[in-house]
KOLGU-4560 file (N, C-alpha, C; in nm, 3 decimals, padded with zeros to 5 digits):
<recs>
<n_xx: -00.683 n_yy: 00.837 n_zz: 03.094 ca_xx: -00.607 ca_yy: 00.724 ca_zz: 03.141 c_xx: -00.480 c_yy: 00.776 c_zz: 03.209 mol: A seq: 1 type: MET>
<n_xx: -00.447 n_yy: 00.719 n_zz: 03.322 ca_xx: -00.331 ca_yy: 00.766 ca_zz: 03.397 c_xx: -00.201 c_yy: 00.716 c_zz: 03.335 mol: A seq: 2 type: SER>
<n_xx: -00.095 n_yy: 00.784 n_zz: 03.369 ca_xx: 00.037 ca_yy: 00.745 ca_zz: 03.317 c_xx: 00.071 c_yy: 00.603 c_zz: 03.362 mol: A seq: 3 type: ILE>
<n_xx: 00.036 n_yy: 00.569 n_zz: 03.483 ca_xx: 00.066 ca_yy: 00.434 ca_zz: 03.535 c_xx: -00.001 c_yy: 00.326 c_zz: 03.451 mol: A seq: 4 type: ARG>
<n_xx: -00.128 n_yy: 00.345 n_zz: 03.417 ca_xx: -00.200 ca_yy: 00.246 ca_zz: 03.337 c_xx: -00.143 c_yy: 00.237 c_zz: 03.195 mol: A seq: 5 type: LEU>
<n_xx: -00.108 n_yy: 00.350 n_zz: 03.138 ca_xx: -00.048 ca_yy: 00.351 ca_zz: 03.004 c_xx: 00.086 c_yy: 00.279 c_zz: 03.007 mol: A seq: 6 type: ILE>
<n_xx: 00.165 n_yy: 00.303 n_zz: 03.112 ca_xx: 00.295 ca_yy: 00.238 ca_zz: 03.125 c_xx: 00.279 c_yy: 00.086 c_zz: 03.139 mol: A seq: 7 type: ALA>
<n_xx: 00.181 n_yy: 00.044 n_zz: 03.216 ca_xx: 00.156 ca_yy: -00.100 ca_zz: 03.231 c_xx: 00.116 c_yy: -00.163 c_zz: 03.098 mol: A seq: 8 type: LYS>
<n_xx: 00.033 n_yy: -00.092 n_zz: 03.023 ca_xx: -00.009 ca_yy: -00.142 ca_zz: 02.893 c_xx: 00.111 c_yy: -00.149 c_zz: 02.797 mol: A seq: 9 type: ASP>
<n_xx: 00.197 n_yy: -00.049 n_zz: 02.804 ca_xx: 00.316 ca_yy: -00.049 ca_zz: 02.720 c_xx: 00.407 c_yy: -00.165 c_zz: 02.757 mol: A seq: 10 type: LEU>
<n_xx: 00.424 n_yy: -00.190 n_zz: 02.883 ca_xx: 00.506 ca_yy: -00.303 ca_zz: 02.929 c_xx: 00.449 c_yy: -00.435 c_zz: 02.877 mol: A seq: 11 type: TYR>
<n_xx: 00.317 n_yy: -00.449 n_zz: 02.883 ca_xx: 00.252 ca_yy: -00.570 ca_zz: 02.835 c_xx: 00.276 c_yy: -00.591 c_zz: 02.686 mol: A seq: 12 type: ARG>
<n_xx: 00.261 n_yy: -00.487 n_zz: 02.607 ca_xx: 00.276 ca_yy: -00.502 ca_zz: 02.462 c_xx: 00.422 c_yy: -00.522 c_zz: 02.423 mol: A seq: 13 type: ILE>
<n_xx: 00.515 n_yy: -00.462 n_zz: 02.497 ca_xx: 00.658 ca_yy: -00.485 ca_zz: 02.471 c_xx: 00.691 c_yy: -00.632 c_zz: 02.492 mol: A seq: 14 type: ILE>
<n_xx: 00.638 n_yy: -00.690 n_zz: 02.599 ca_xx: 00.660 ca_yy: -00.833 ca_zz: 02.625 c_xx: 00.597 c_yy: -00.918 c_zz: 02.516 mol: A seq: 15 type: ASN>
<n_xx: 00.481 n_yy: -00.878 n_zz: 02.470 ca_xx: 00.414 ca_yy: -00.954 ca_zz: 02.363 c_xx: 00.496 c_yy: -00.949 c_zz: 02.234 mol: A seq: 16 type: GLU>
<n_xx: 00.548 n_yy: -00.832 n_zz: 02.201 ca_xx: 00.632 ca_yy: -00.817 ca_zz: 02.080 c_xx: 00.755 c_yy: -00.906 c_zz: 02.091 mol: A seq: 17 type: VAL>
<n_xx: 00.820 n_yy: -00.904 n_zz: 02.205 ca_xx: 00.939 ca_yy: -00.988 ca_zz: 02.225 c_xx: 00.905 c_yy: -01.136 c_zz: 02.211 mol: A seq: 18 type: GLU>
<n_xx: 00.792 n_yy: -01.177 n_zz: 02.267 ca_xx: 00.748 ca_yy: -01.316 ca_zz: 02.259 c_xx: 00.723 c_yy: -01.356 c_zz: 02.113 mol: A seq: 19 type: LYS>
<n_xx: 00.655 n_yy: -01.269 n_zz: 02.040 ca_xx: 00.626 ca_yy: -01.298 ca_zz: 01.899 c_xx: 00.754 c_yy: -01.305 c_zz: 01.816 mol: A seq: 20 type: LEU>
<n_xx: 00.849 n_yy: -01.217 n_zz: 01.846 ca_xx: 00.977 ca_yy: -01.220 ca_zz: 01.773 c_xx: 01.050 c_yy: -01.353 c_zz: 01.796 mol: A seq: 21 type: GLU>
<n_xx: 01.049 n_yy: -01.401 n_zz: 01.920 ca_xx: 01.114 ca_yy: -01.528 ca_zz: 01.950 c_xx: 01.042 c_yy: -01.644 c_zz: 01.881 mol: A seq: 22 type: LYS>
<n_xx: 00.909 n_yy: -01.639 n_zz: 01.881 ca_xx: 00.832 ca_yy: -01.744 ca_zz: 01.815 c_xx: 00.857 c_yy: -01.746 c_zz: 01.665 mol: A seq: 23 type: GLU>
<n_xx: 00.877 n_yy: -01.628 n_zz: 01.608 ca_xx: 00.903 ca_yy: -01.617 ca_zz: 01.464 c_xx: 01.032 c_yy: -01.688 c_zz: 01.425 mol: A seq: 24 type: MET>
<n_xx: 01.131 n_yy: -01.682 n_zz: 01.512 ca_xx: 01.260 ca_yy: -01.744 ca_zz: 01.482 c_xx: 01.246 c_yy: -01.894 c_zz: 01.461 mol: A seq: 25 type: GLU>
<n_xx: 01.158 n_yy: -01.957 n_zz: 01.537 ca_xx: 01.143 ca_yy: -02.102 ca_zz: 01.533 c_xx: 01.018 c_yy: -02.148 c_zz: 01.458 mol: A seq: 26 type: ASN>
<n_xx: 00.945 n_yy: -02.056 n_zz: 01.401 ca_xx: 00.819 ca_yy: -02.091 ca_zz: 01.337 c_xx: 00.842 c_yy: -02.159 c_zz: 01.203 mol: A seq: 27 type: ALA>
<n_xx: 00.757 n_yy: -02.256 n_zz: 01.172 ca_xx: 00.766 ca_yy: -02.317 ca_zz: 01.038 c_xx: 00.722 c_yy: -02.218 c_zz: 00.932 mol: A seq: 28 type: PRO>
<n_xx: 00.766 n_yy: -02.240 n_zz: 00.811 ca_xx: 00.739 ca_yy: -02.149 ca_zz: 00.701 c_xx: 00.590 c_yy: -02.122 c_zz: 00.682 mol: A seq: 29 type: PHE>
<n_xx: 00.508 n_yy: -02.224 n_zz: 00.701 ca_xx: 00.363 ca_yy: -02.212 ca_zz: 00.678 c_xx: 00.298 c_yy: -02.111 c_zz: 00.772 mol: A seq: 30 type: GLU>
<n_xx: 00.353 n_yy: -02.094 n_zz: 00.890 ca_xx: 00.293 ca_yy: -02.005 ca_zz: 00.990 c_xx: 00.355 c_yy: -01.866 c_zz: 00.991 mol: A seq: 31 type: LYS>
<n_xx: 00.459 n_yy: -01.846 n_zz: 00.915 ca_xx: 00.531 ca_yy: -01.718 ca_zz: 00.921 c_xx: 00.445 c_yy: -01.599 c_zz: 00.883 mol: A seq: 32 type: ARG>
<n_xx: 00.366 n_yy: -01.611 n_zz: 00.777 ca_xx: 00.286 ca_yy: -01.498 ca_zz: 00.732 c_xx: 00.186 c_yy: -01.455 c_zz: 00.839 mol: A seq: 33 type: GLU>
<n_xx: 00.121 n_yy: -01.550 n_zz: 00.901 ca_xx: 00.026 ca_yy: -01.519 ca_zz: 01.009 c_xx: 00.097 c_yy: -01.453 c_zz: 01.126 mol: A seq: 34 type: THR>
<n_xx: 00.213 n_yy: -01.506 n_zz: 01.160 ca_xx: 00.288 ca_yy: -01.450 ca_zz: 01.273 c_xx: 00.342 c_yy: -01.311 c_zz: 01.240 mol: A seq: 35 type: MET>
<n_xx: 00.382 n_yy: -01.289 n_zz: 01.114 ca_xx: 00.429 ca_yy: -01.156 ca_zz: 01.074 c_xx: 00.318 c_yy: -01.054 c_zz: 01.089 mol: A seq: 36 type: GLU>
<n_xx: 00.195 n_yy: -01.094 n_zz: 01.053 ca_xx: 00.081 ca_yy: -01.002 ca_zz: 01.069 c_xx: 00.055 c_yy: -00.970 c_zz: 01.215 mol: A seq: 37 type: ASN>
<n_xx: 00.061 n_yy: -01.071 n_zz: 01.300 ca_xx: 00.043 ca_yy: -01.047 ca_zz: 01.444 c_xx: 00.151 c_yy: -00.955 c_zz: 01.497 mol: A seq: 38 type: LYS>
<n_xx: 00.274 n_yy: -00.979 n_zz: 01.454 ca_xx: 00.386 ca_yy: -00.897 ca_zz: 01.500 c_xx: 00.373 c_yy: -00.754 c_zz: 01.451 mol: A seq: 39 type: LEU>
<n_xx: 00.331 n_yy: -00.736 n_zz: 01.328 ca_xx: 00.313 ca_yy: -00.600 ca_zz: 01.272 c_xx: 00.207 c_yy: -00.525 c_zz: 01.352 mol: A seq: 40 type: ARG>
<n_xx: 00.097 n_yy: -00.592 n_zz: 01.384 ca_xx: -00.010 ca_yy: -00.528 ca_zz: 01.462 c_xx: 00.037 c_yy: -00.495 c_zz: 01.604 mol: A seq: 41 type: LYS>
<n_xx: 00.112 n_yy: -00.585 n_zz: 01.664 ca_xx: 00.162 ca_yy: -00.561 ca_zz: 01.800 c_xx: 00.259 c_yy: -00.443 c_zz: 01.802 mol: A seq: 42 type: ALA>
<n_xx: 00.345 n_yy: -00.436 n_zz: 01.701 ca_xx: 00.439 ca_yy: -00.323 ca_zz: 01.694 c_xx: 00.365 c_yy: -00.191 c_zz: 01.673 mol: A seq: 43 type: ARG>
<n_xx: 00.261 n_yy: -00.192 n_zz: 01.592 ca_xx: 00.181 ca_yy: -00.071 ca_zz: 01.571 c_xx: 00.115 c_yy: -00.028 c_zz: 01.702 mol: A seq: 44 type: ALA>
<n_xx: 00.063 n_yy: -00.125 n_zz: 01.776 ca_xx: 00.002 ca_yy: -00.094 ca_zz: 01.905 c_xx: 00.106 c_yy: -00.038 c_zz: 02.002 mol: A seq: 45 type: GLU>
<n_xx: 00.227 n_yy: -00.096 n_zz: 01.998 ca_xx: 00.335 ca_yy: -00.047 ca_zz: 02.084 c_xx: 00.368 c_yy: 00.099 c_zz: 02.052 mol: A seq: 46 type: GLU>
<n_xx: 00.378 n_yy: 00.132 n_zz: 01.924 ca_xx: 00.406 ca_yy: 00.271 ca_zz: 01.885 c_xx: 00.295 c_yy: 00.365 c_zz: 01.932 mol: A seq: 47 type: ARG>
<n_xx: 00.171 n_yy: 00.320 n_zz: 01.918 ca_xx: 00.058 ca_yy: 00.402 ca_zz: 01.959 c_xx: 00.058 c_yy: 00.427 c_zz: 02.110 mol: A seq: 48 type: GLN>
<n_xx: 00.081 n_yy: 00.323 n_zz: 02.186 ca_xx: 00.082 ca_yy: 00.336 ca_zz: 02.332 c_xx: 00.201 c_yy: 00.421 c_zz: 02.376 mol: A seq: 49 type: ILE>
<n_xx: 00.317 n_yy: 00.403 n_zz: 02.313 ca_xx: 00.434 ca_yy: 00.482 ca_zz: 02.346 c_xx: 00.408 c_yy: 00.630 c_zz: 02.319 mol: A seq: 50 type: ARG>
<n_xx: 00.339 n_yy: 00.659 n_zz: 02.208 ca_xx: 00.305 ca_yy: 00.798 ca_zz: 02.176 c_xx: 00.209 c_yy: 00.856 c_zz: 02.280 mol: A seq: 51 type: ALA>
<n_xx: 00.114 n_yy: 00.775 n_zz: 02.326 ca_xx: 00.022 ca_yy: 00.821 ca_zz: 02.431 c_xx: 00.099 c_yy: 00.853 c_zz: 02.558 mol: A seq: 52 type: MET>
<n_xx: 00.192 n_yy: 00.767 n_zz: 02.594 ca_xx: 00.271 ca_yy: 00.788 ca_zz: 02.716 c_xx: 00.357 c_yy: 00.913 c_zz: 02.703 mol: A seq: 53 type: LEU>
<n_xx: 00.421 n_yy: 00.930 n_zz: 02.588 ca_xx: 00.503 ca_yy: 01.049 ca_zz: 02.567 c_xx: 00.420 c_yy: 01.177 c_zz: 02.573 mol: A seq: 54 type: ASP>
<n_xx: 00.300 n_yy: 01.172 n_zz: 02.520 ca_xx: 00.212 ca_yy: 01.289 ca_zz: 02.523 c_xx: 00.171 c_yy: 01.323 c_zz: 02.666 mol: A seq: 55 type: ALA>
<n_xx: 00.149 n_yy: 01.221 n_zz: 02.748 ca_xx: 00.113 ca_yy: 01.245 ca_zz: 02.889 c_xx: 00.229 c_yy: 01.303 c_zz: 02.967 mol: A seq: 56 type: LYS>
<n_xx: 00.351 n_yy: 01.266 n_zz: 02.930 ca_xx: 00.469 ca_yy: 01.311 ca_zz: 03.005 c_xx: 00.509 c_yy: 01.454 c_zz: 02.972 mol: A seq: 57 type: LYS>
<n_xx: 00.473 n_yy: 01.503 n_zz: 02.852 ca_xx: 00.511 ca_yy: 01.638 ca_zz: 02.813 c_xx: 00.434 c_yy: 01.740 c_zz: 02.895 mol: A seq: 58 type: GLU>
<n_xx: 00.503 n_yy: 01.842 n_zz: 02.943 ca_xx: 00.431 ca_yy: 01.947 ca_zz: 03.018 c_xx: 00.344 c_yy: 02.028 c_zz: 02.922 mol: A seq: 59 type: PRO>
<n_xx: 00.233 n_yy: 02.080 n_zz: 02.969 ca_xx: 00.148 ca_yy: 02.161 ca_zz: 02.882 c_xx: 00.222 c_yy: 02.286 c_zz: 02.836 mol: A seq: 60 type: PRO>
<n_xx: 00.201 n_yy: 02.322 n_zz: 02.712 ca_xx: 00.268 ca_yy: 02.441 ca_zz: 02.658 c_xx: 00.196 c_yy: 02.565 c_zz: 02.702 mol: A seq: 61 type: GLN>
<n_xx: 00.274 n_yy: 02.665 n_zz: 02.736 ca_xx: 00.217 ca_yy: 02.793 ca_zz: 02.776 c_xx: 00.206 c_yy: 02.882 c_zz: 02.655 mol: A seq: 62 type: ARG>
<n_xx: 00.097 n_yy: 02.950 n_zz: 02.646 ca_xx: 00.082 ca_yy: 03.044 ca_zz: 02.535 c_xx: 00.144 c_yy: 03.178 c_zz: 02.577 mol: A seq: 63 type: SER>
<n_xx: 00.208 n_yy: 03.238 n_zz: 02.482 ca_xx: 00.274 ca_yy: 03.367 ca_zz: 02.508 c_xx: 00.182 c_yy: 03.476 c_zz: 02.453 mol: A seq: 64 type: ILE>
<n_xx: 00.126 n_yy: 03.551 n_zz: 02.544 ca_xx: 00.035 ca_yy: 03.661 ca_zz: 02.504 c_xx: 00.082 c_yy: 03.790 c_zz: 02.561 mol: A seq: 65 type: LEU>
</recs>
């Protein structure tokens, strides 16, 4: 996957996390647990995608022989 596609995916999930956080502020108590689960999963996906992007950006390590 190219860096551009990973970055687009990261942008999408960041927006989703922000949207869920805003919804949580106004959510009724009955829906909070469900929303917390969605938010936890979205944050985990964000961390995973960010790690993928960081790994793509790092230059390959040279072996010293």
